[in-house]
C-alpha positions as CSV (number, residue, x, y, z in Angstrom):
1,M,-9.0,44.0,38.0
2,S,-5.8,42.9,39.7
3,A,-3.1,40.9,37.9
4,I,-2.9,37.2,38.3
5,P,0.0,36.2,40.6
6,A,2.9,34.4,38.9
7,D,2.6,31.2,41.0
8,L,-1.1,30.9,39.9
9,R,-0.5,31.3,36.2
10,L,-1.5,28.0,34.4
11,T,0.3,26.3,31.5
12,S,-0.2,23.2,29.5
13,P,2.0,20.2,30.3
14,W,2.3,19.4,26.6
15,R,4.4,22.5,26.0
16,S,7.5,20.7,27.3
17,A,6.4,17.1,26.6
18,W,6.2,17.4,22.8
19,P,9.7,19.0,22.3
20,A,11.2,16.3,24.6
21,L,9.6,13.5,22.6
22,L,10.7,14.9,19.3
23,A,14.3,15.4,20.7
24,L,14.4,11.7,21.9
25,V,13.0,10.4,18.6
26,G,15.5,12.5,16.7
27,A,18.4,11.2,18.8
28,I,17.3,7.6,18.2
29,V,17.0,8.1,14.5
30,L,20.4,9.8,14.4
31,L,22.2,7.2,16.4
32,Y,20.6,4.2,14.6
33,R,20.6,5.8,11.2
34,D,22.5,2.9,9.7
35,T,19.8,0.5,10.8
36,L,17.1,2.8,9.4
37,M,19.0,3.2,6.1
38,A,19.3,-0.6,5.8
39,M,15.5,-0.8,6.1
40,V,15.1,2.0,3.5
41,D,17.4,0.1,1.1
42,V,15.2,-3.0,1.3
43,W,12.0,-0.9,0.7
44,T,13.7,0.5,-2.4
45,R,14.9,-2.7,-4.0
46,S,12.3,-5.2,-2.9
47,E,8.7,-5.2,-4.1
48,T,7.8,-7.5,-1.2
49,F,8.6,-4.8,1.3
50,A,7.9,-1.6,-0.7
51,H,4.9,-1.0,1.7
52,G,7.5,0.1,4.2
53,W,7.5,3.6,2.6
54,V,3.9,4.3,3.7
55,V,4.0,2.8,7.2
56,A,5.3,5.9,9.0
57,P,3.0,8.4,7.2
58,I,0.0,6.1,8.0
59,A,1.1,5.9,11.7
60,L,1.4,9.7,11.9
61,W,-2.0,10.1,10.3
62,L,-3.5,7.6,12.8
63,I,-2.0,9.6,15.7
64,W,-3.3,12.8,14.2
65,R,-6.8,11.3,14.3
66,Q,-6.4,10.9,18.1
67,R,-5.3,14.5,18.7
68,Q,-8.6,15.5,20.5
69,R,-8.3,12.5,22.8
70,L,-4.6,13.2,23.4
71,A,-5.5,16.8,24.4
72,T,-7.5,15.5,27.3
73,L,-4.6,13.5,28.7
74,T,-1.8,14.7,30.9
75,P,1.7,13.5,30.0
76,Q,3.6,11.8,32.8
77,P,7.0,10.4,32.2
78,A,7.5,6.7,33.2
79,P,11.2,6.4,34.2
80,W,11.1,2.6,34.7
81,V,10.6,2.3,30.9
82,L,14.3,2.9,30.7
83,L,14.8,-0.8,31.7
84,P,13.0,-2.3,28.6
85,M,14.7,0.4,26.5
86,A,18.1,-0.8,27.8
87,A,17.1,-4.4,27.0
88,L,16.2,-3.4,23.5
89,A,19.4,-1.4,23.1
90,L,21.4,-4.4,24.2
91,A,19.4,-6.6,21.8
92,W,20.3,-4.1,19.0
93,F,24.0,-4.3,20.0
94,A,23.9,-8.1,19.9
95,A,22.1,-8.2,16.5
96,D,24.4,-5.6,15.0
97,L,27.4,-7.5,16.3
98,V,26.5,-10.5,14.2
99,V,24.9,-8.5,11.3
100,V,21.4,-9.9,11.8
101,N,19.2,-7.3,10.2
102,A,15.7,-8.1,11.4
103,P,16.3,-8.2,15.2
104,A,18.4,-5.0,15.0
105,Q,15.6,-3.3,13.0
106,F,12.9,-4.5,15.4
107,A,15.0,-3.2,18.3
108,F,15.3,0.2,16.6
109,V,11.5,0.4,16.0
110,G,10.9,-0.8,19.6
111,L,13.0,2.0,20.9
112,L,10.9,4.5,18.9
113,I,7.8,3.0,20.4
114,L,9.1,3.0,24.0
115,A,10.2,6.6,23.6
116,V,6.5,7.6,24.0
117,P,5.8,6.1,27.5
118,A,9.3,7.1,28.6
119,V,8.5,10.8,28.0
120,L,4.7,11.0,27.8
121,G,3.6,8.0,30.0
122,F,1.5,5.0,29.6
123,E,-1.9,6.8,29.5
124,V,-0.8,8.5,26.3
125,M,0.8,5.3,24.9
126,R,-2.5,3.4,25.4
127,A,-4.4,6.1,23.4
128,I,-2.1,5.6,20.4
129,L,-1.0,2.0,20.9
130,F,-2.1,0.7,17.5
131,P,-0.4,3.5,15.5
132,L,2.8,2.9,17.5
133,L,2.6,-0.9,16.9
134,F,1.8,-0.3,13.3
135,L,5.4,1.0,12.9
136,L,6.5,-2.6,13.2
137,F,5.2,-3.2,9.6
138,A,8.2,-1.0,8.5
139,V,10.6,-3.8,9.4
140,P,11.4,-6.0,6.3
141,F,10.7,-9.3,8.0
142,G,9.5,-12.6,6.7
143,E,12.0,-13.7,4.0
144,F,12.5,-16.9,5.8
145,T,8.9,-17.9,4.9
146,V,9.7,-17.8,1.1
147,Q,11.0,-21.3,0.8
148,P,8.3,-23.1,2.9
149,M,5.6,-21.1,1.1
150,M,7.1,-22.0,-2.3
151,E,6.9,-25.7,-1.2
152,W,3.3,-25.3,0.1
153,T,2.3,-23.7,-3.2
154,A,3.9,-26.5,-5.2
155,D,2.2,-29.1,-3.0
156,F,-1.2,-27.6,-3.6
157,V,-0.8,-27.0,-7.3
158,V,0.4,-30.6,-7.9
159,L,-2.4,-32.0,-5.8
160,A,-5.0,-29.8,-7.5
161,L,-3.7,-30.9,-10.9
162,Q,-4.0,-34.5,-9.9
163,W,-7.6,-34.0,-8.6
164,T,-8.6,-32.4,-12.0
165,G,-7.1,-35.2,-14.0
166,V,-4.0,-33.5,-15.3
167,P,-1.0,-35.9,-15.2
168,V,2.0,-34.2,-13.5
169,F,5.6,-35.2,-12.7
170,R,7.2,-33.2,-9.8
171,E,10.8,-32.8,-8.9
172,G,11.4,-30.3,-6.1
173,L,9.8,-27.0,-7.0
174,R,9.6,-28.0,-10.7
175,F,6.7,-30.0,-12.2
176,V,5.9,-31.1,-15.7
177,I,2.5,-31.5,-17.3
178,P,1.7,-32.6,-20.9
179,T,1.7,-29.0,-22.2
180,G,5.0,-27.8,-20.6
181,S,7.0,-27.4,-17.5
182,W,6.5,-25.0,-14.6
183,S,8.6,-23.8,-11.7
184,V,7.6,-22.2,-8.4
185,I,10.0,-19.3,-7.8
186,D,10.1,-16.8,-5.0
187,E,7.6,-14.5,-6.7
188,C,5.1,-17.4,-6.6
189,S,5.5,-18.0,-2.9
190,G,2.8,-15.5,-2.0
191,V,4.9,-13.6,0.6
192,R,4.1,-10.3,-1.2
193,Y,0.4,-10.9,-1.0
194,L,0.7,-12.0,2.7
195,M,2.7,-8.9,3.8
196,A,0.3,-6.5,2.0
197,S,-2.8,-8.3,3.1
198,F,-1.8,-8.4,6.8
199,M,-0.8,-4.8,6.9
200,V,-4.0,-3.6,5.1
201,G,-6.1,-6.0,7.1
202,S,-4.7,-4.8,10.4
203,L,-5.4,-1.2,9.4
204,F,-9.0,-2.1,8.3
205,A,-9.6,-3.9,11.6
206,Y,-8.4,-0.9,13.7
207,L,-10.5,1.6,11.8
208,N,-13.7,-0.4,11.7
209,Y,-13.8,-2.4,14.9
210,R,-13.8,-1.3,18.6
211,S,-13.8,-4.9,19.9
212,Y,-10.3,-6.4,20.4
213,R,-11.8,-9.8,19.6
214,K,-13.1,-8.7,16.2
215,R,-9.8,-7.0,15.4
216,A,-7.9,-10.2,16.3
217,V,-10.2,-12.4,14.2
218,F,-10.0,-10.1,11.1
219,M,-6.2,-9.8,11.4
220,A,-6.0,-13.6,11.5
221,F,-8.4,-13.8,8.6
222,S,-6.1,-11.4,6.6
223,L,-3.2,-13.8,7.3
224,V,-4.9,-17.0,6.2
225,V,-6.8,-15.8,3.2
226,P,-3.8,-14.6,1.1
227,I,-2.0,-18.0,1.6
228,L,-5.1,-19.9,0.3
229,A,-5.7,-17.4,-2.4
230,N,-2.1,-17.7,-3.6
231,W,-2.4,-21.4,-3.9
232,L,-5.6,-21.0,-5.9
233,R,-4.0,-18.3,-8.0
234,A,-1.0,-20.5,-8.9
235,Y,-3.3,-23.4,-9.9
236,I,-5.5,-21.1,-12.0
237,I,-2.5,-19.7,-13.9
238,V,-1.1,-23.2,-14.6
239,M,-4.5,-24.4,-15.8
240,L,-5.0,-21.3,-18.0
241,G,-1.6,-22.0,-19.6
242,H,-2.5,-25.7,-20.0
243,L,-5.9,-25.1,-21.5
244,S,-4.7,-22.4,-23.9
245,D,-1.7,-24.4,-25.0
246,N,0.6,-21.8,-23.2
247,K,-0.9,-18.8,-25.1
248,I,-2.0,-17.0,-22.0
249,A,-0.8,-16.7,-18.4
250,T,2.8,-17.4,-19.3
251,G,4.4,-13.9,-19.8
252,V,3.7,-10.5,-18.3
253,D,0.0,-11.4,-18.0
254,H,1.1,-14.1,-15.5
255,I,2.0,-11.3,-13.0
256,L,-1.0,-9.2,-14.0
257,Y,-3.5,-12.0,-13.4
258,G,-1.9,-12.5,-10.0
259,W,-2.3,-8.9,-8.8
260,V,-5.8,-8.6,-10.3
261,F,-6.8,-11.8,-8.5
262,F,-5.2,-10.5,-5.3
263,G,-7.1,-7.2,-5.6
264,A,-10.4,-9.0,-6.0
265,V,-9.6,-11.2,-2.9
266,I,-8.8,-8.1,-0.8
267,F,-12.0,-6.4,-2.0
268,V,-14.1,-9.4,-1.0
269,M,-12.4,-9.5,2.4
270,F,-13.3,-5.9,3.1
271,V,-16.9,-6.4,1.9
272,I,-17.3,-9.3,4.3
273,G,-15.5,-7.4,7.1
274,M,-17.8,-4.4,6.8
275,R,-20.8,-6.5,7.8
276,W,-19.6,-6.4,11.4
277,A,-18.2,-2.8,11.5
278,D,-18.7,-0.9,14.7
279,P,-19.6,2.8,15.0
280,D,-16.9,5.3,15.7
281,E,-16.0,6.2,19.3
282,P,-17.3,9.5,20.6
283,V,-14.7,12.3,20.6
284,P,-13.8,13.7,24.1
285,G,-14.7,17.3,24.5
286,R,-12.5,18.4,27.4
287,G,-8.8,19.4,27.3
288,A,-6.0,18.4,29.6
289,A,-5.9,20.0,32.9
290,A,-3.6,23.0,33.0
291,L,-0.8,23.1,35.6
292,S,0.3,25.8,38.0
293,A,3.7,27.4,37.6
294,E,5.2,25.2,40.3
295,A,3.6,22.0,38.9
296,S,4.6,23.0,35.4
297,Q,8.2,23.5,36.5
298,A,8.2,20.1,38.2
299,A,6.7,18.5,35.1
300,R,9.5,20.0,33.0
301,Q,12.1,18.7,35.3
302,R,10.7,15.2,35.2
303,T,10.6,15.4,31.4
304,V,14.2,16.6,31.2
305,V,15.3,13.8,33.5
306,A,13.4,11.2,31.4
307,L,14.9,12.6,28.2
308,A,18.4,12.6,29.5
309,G,18.1,9.0,30.9
310,A,16.6,7.7,27.6
311,T,19.2,9.4,25.5
312,L,22.0,7.8,27.6
313,V,20.4,4.4,27.3
314,V,20.2,4.5,23.5
315,L,23.8,6.0,23.3
316,L,25.6,3.3,25.4
317,P,25.5,0.4,22.9
318,H,27.0,2.7,20.3
319,V,29.9,3.6,22.5
320,A,30.7,-0.1,22.9
321,L,30.3,-0.7,19.2
322,W,32.4,2.2,18.2
323,G,35.2,0.9,20.3
324,L,34.9,-2.6,18.8
325,Q,34.9,-1.2,15.3
326,A,38.0,0.9,15.9
327,S,40.0,-2.2,16.7
328,E,38.7,-3.9,13.5
329,R,39.0,-0.9,11.1
330,A,42.4,-1.6,9.5
331,Q,42.1,-5.0,7.8
332,A,43.7,-6.3,4.6
333,E,41.7,-7.8,1.8
334,P,41.6,-11.6,2.3
335,Q,43.8,-13.6,-0.2
336,L,42.7,-17.2,-0.5
337,H,45.0,-19.9,-1.6
338,L,45.0,-23.7,-1.9
339,P,48.1,-25.7,-3.1
340,D,48.2,-27.3,-6.5
341,R,48.8,-30.7,-5.0
342,L,47.4,-32.3,-1.9
343,G,49.0,-35.7,-1.4
344,A,47.7,-37.9,-4.2
345,W,45.3,-35.2,-5.3
346,Q,46.4,-32.9,-8.2
347,A,44.7,-29.6,-9.1
348,T,42.9,-29.8,-12.4
349,E,41.0,-27.3,-14.6
350,A,38.1,-29.7,-15.0
351,S,35.4,-29.1,-12.5
352,S,33.2,-31.8,-11.1
353,A,30.1,-30.0,-12.4
354,D,28.7,-26.9,-14.2
355,W,27.0,-25.9,-10.9
356,S,28.2,-23.3,-8.4
357,P,26.8,-22.6,-4.9
358,H,24.9,-19.3,-4.4
359,F,26.7,-17.2,-1.8
360,V,26.4,-13.4,-2.5
361,N,29.0,-10.7,-2.2
362,P,31.9,-12.5,-0.4
363,S,35.1,-10.6,0.3
364,A,36.9,-13.3,-1.6
365,A,36.0,-16.6,-3.3
366,L,38.1,-19.5,-4.6
367,R,37.3,-22.6,-6.6
368,R,39.7,-25.5,-7.0
369,S,39.1,-28.9,-8.4
370,Y,41.3,-31.9,-7.5
371,A,41.6,-35.2,-9.4
372,G,42.5,-38.1,-7.2
373,P,42.4,-41.9,-7.3
374,A,38.7,-42.2,-6.7
375,G,37.5,-39.3,-8.9
376,T,37.3,-35.5,-9.0
377,V,36.3,-33.2,-6.1
378,T,35.6,-29.5,-6.3
379,V,36.3,-27.1,-3.4
380,D,34.4,-23.8,-3.2
381,V,35.4,-21.3,-0.5
382,F,33.5,-18.1,0.1
383,Y,35.3,-15.8,2.6
384,Y,33.6,-12.9,4.5
385,R,35.4,-10.1,6.3
386,A,34.1,-6.7,7.5
387,Q,30.6,-7.9,7.3
388,N,27.7,-5.5,6.9
389,A,24.1,-5.6,5.6
390,E,25.2,-6.3,2.0
391,R,28.0,-8.7,2.9
392,K,27.5,-11.3,5.5
393,L,28.3,-14.9,6.1
394,V,24.8,-16.0,7.1
395,N,22.2,-14.5,4.8
396,S,18.7,-15.6,3.7
397,L,19.9,-15.2,0.1
398,N,22.9,-17.6,0.6
399,G,22.5,-21.3,-0.1
400,L,23.4,-24.1,-2.5
401,I,20.6,-23.1,-4.8
402,S,19.2,-19.6,-5.5
403,H,15.5,-19.0,-4.8
404,N,15.1,-18.0,-8.5
405,E,17.0,-21.0,-9.9
406,R,14.9,-22.9,-12.5
407,Q,17.4,-25.4,-13.8
408,W,19.1,-27.0,-10.7
409,S,17.3,-28.4,-7.8
410,Q,18.3,-29.5,-4.3
411,R,17.0,-32.4,-2.3
412,G,17.9,-34.5,0.7
413,G,19.5,-33.2,3.9
414,G,21.1,-34.3,7.1
415,T,24.7,-34.2,8.2
416,V,27.9,-36.2,7.7
417,A,30.8,-36.6,10.2
418,V,34.4,-36.6,8.8
419,D,37.9,-36.4,10.3
420,G,39.1,-32.9,9.9
421,G,42.8,-33.1,10.6
422,G,42.6,-35.2,13.8
423,Q,39.3,-33.8,15.1
424,P,35.8,-34.7,14.1
425,V,33.9,-32.3,11.9
426,T,30.2,-32.3,11.1
427,L,29.1,-31.0,7.7
428,R,25.7,-30.6,6.1
429,A,25.0,-33.0,3.3
430,A,22.7,-32.6,0.3
431,E,22.2,-33.7,-3.3
432,V,22.0,-31.3,-6.2
433,I,20.3,-32.4,-9.5
434,G,21.1,-30.7,-12.8
435,P,18.8,-29.7,-15.7
436,E,17.5,-32.1,-18.3
437,R,19.9,-32.4,-21.2
438,G,18.0,-34.2,-23.8
439,S,16.8,-37.8,-24.4
440,G,19.3,-40.4,-23.4
441,V,21.7,-37.9,-21.7
442,P,21.8,-38.4,-17.9
443,R,21.3,-35.4,-15.7
444,Q,24.2,-34.3,-13.5
445,H,23.8,-35.6,-9.9
446,L,26.1,-34.2,-7.3
447,V,26.7,-35.0,-3.6
448,V,27.5,-31.8,-1.7
449,W,29.0,-31.4,1.8
450,H,29.2,-27.9,3.2
451,G,29.7,-26.0,6.5
452,Y,30.7,-22.7,8.1
453,W,34.2,-22.0,9.3
454,V,34.4,-19.3,12.1
455,D,37.4,-18.3,14.3
456,G,39.4,-21.5,13.7
457,R,36.6,-24.2,13.8
458,F,33.9,-25.6,11.6
459,V,30.3,-24.9,12.6
460,T,27.1,-26.5,11.5
461,G,24.0,-24.4,11.3
462,D,23.1,-20.8,10.8
463,L,22.5,-19.9,14.4
464,P,25.7,-21.5,15.8
465,A,27.6,-19.7,13.0
466,K,26.1,-16.4,14.2
467,L,26.9,-17.1,17.8
468,A,30.4,-18.1,17.0
469,G,30.9,-14.9,15.0
470,A,29.7,-12.8,17.9
471,A,32.0,-14.6,20.3
472,S,34.9,-14.1,17.9
473,R,34.3,-10.3,17.8
474,L,34.0,-10.0,21.5
475,R,37.3,-11.8,22.0
476,G,38.9,-9.4,19.6
477,H,39.4,-11.9,16.8
478,G,37.4,-10.0,14.2
479,D,34.3,-11.0,12.2
480,D,36.0,-13.3,9.6
481,G,34.1,-16.3,8.5
482,A,33.9,-18.6,5.5
483,V,31.7,-21.1,3.8
484,L,33.3,-24.3,2.6
485,V,31.5,-26.4,-0.1
486,L,32.8,-29.8,-1.3
487,H,31.1,-31.6,-4.1
488,A,31.6,-34.5,-6.4
489,P,29.4,-36.5,-8.8
490,A,27.2,-39.0,-7.0
491,A,29.1,-41.9,-8.6
492,S,32.3,-40.5,-6.9
493,K,31.0,-40.2,-3.4
494,A,33.9,-42.3,-2.2
495,A,36.2,-39.6,-3.6
496,L,34.4,-36.9,-1.6
497,Q,34.8,-39.0,1.6
498,A,38.5,-39.6,0.9
499,F,39.3,-36.0,0.1
500,A,37.5,-34.7,3.2
501,S,39.2,-37.2,5.5
502,E,42.6,-36.5,4.1
503,H,42.7,-32.8,3.5
504,L,39.9,-31.0,5.3
505,G,42.5,-30.1,8.0
506,V,44.7,-28.5,5.3
507,V,41.8,-26.4,4.1
508,A,41.2,-25.3,7.6
509,Q,44.8,-24.3,8.1
510,S,44.7,-22.3,4.9
511,L,41.6,-20.4,6.2
512,Q,43.4,-19.8,9.5
513,R,46.3,-18.2,7.7
514,V,44.0,-15.8,5.9
515,H,42.3,-15.0,9.2
516,D,45.7,-14.3,11.0
517,A,46.8,-12.1,8.1
518,R,44.0,-9.6,8.6
């Protein structure tokens, strides 16, 4: 038998495709490792997002289940995917510029997903589309829903208590019934149940249904059910405490009952969902077509070009960011200062209240109280420099009241316009109510005005503050920013107006000096 000519020898296209994909994924992970580690940090410290640890293993297992189907496909790089990859890399750069975690993390995961069609093609991507999209569950996203879900839970519990004849008095997220008082805190929001239910429900739908309509319906079902179940759970816990004179459902068993109830709800969801389960798809029996030596060489060349192009795309935003960070590296620690006297206002040790705003991990913080003709005003400044995932001006954890606060409550909203040293300034307005202090002792009632200061001007709103911070960095002015909070007793609202009108400009000048000394 004669030997087979070299140009007729056949080889599998996967021999070059798999190493190229692994190299590109490795490059993305290496370049965006800070974004990945920020995700890992959240998985570690937050029970709400602890499921992030199992997302990648589950996705890999789901891909492994499709190995026979993948073996029948021929990888074909799709060079035009470099365009959406470039868009995601630019989105990551913009998000990292203003230290917004979720968009940067979604962009990172999106790059990992698009690495598949870039190197292997869309036919392969379609075969493992769900496992790839499942990686999005690794992004710790959804904290913004905590506050509204807390309010919805409180609304339902109060309404259900009224329907069942239990008298209730509500103030914000706190409510009082004859047997005691209850508070809806972030653990009661149901976000943990929602995240877990949606991830597990999506996996269940993929494994048990072939119809996209069935999958979509069950995934929507897994979103709605935990919200309703959490409302019912909160009501049951309050009623158990009420009927037992607070002997049960008030300590550790409070949490235990919640997870037992949630487990039962998930079980019932699956039992119902299995009634419409579809049979498994038949497994293909043929392998991918082998290539001749010339075709194999051409395939390797296309793969190398796709790998080089994708690597360049994911590298470019880092080159720009490294240059920007080099100009910001040497910065002094901010030193805040406000004078002891501002016109007719004299600094005093007595604060206008026992309350403090909740802004985490600032580079520097300052509190000064001033006594004037109309009353006492307290000034709180929280200054941020060299912002990162743990230290940033706009943060879901920042606010006038912590999510876990059980004594103080916030109400009201809107804005107020004041004269800030010759130019109009718009600040947010709110009221903060203190805890009950016994019969006949009035609760503390504060009027609070607050706003962001970024690159020499006051900004109202989280998004405008982020955009102003990005513009400041791009202009070479650094990432400095501050939160200014002015508050006074409600009876001294006139003092707050007078102080802001007379000395807001002085405070802005003090912040500008700190910025210029960086």
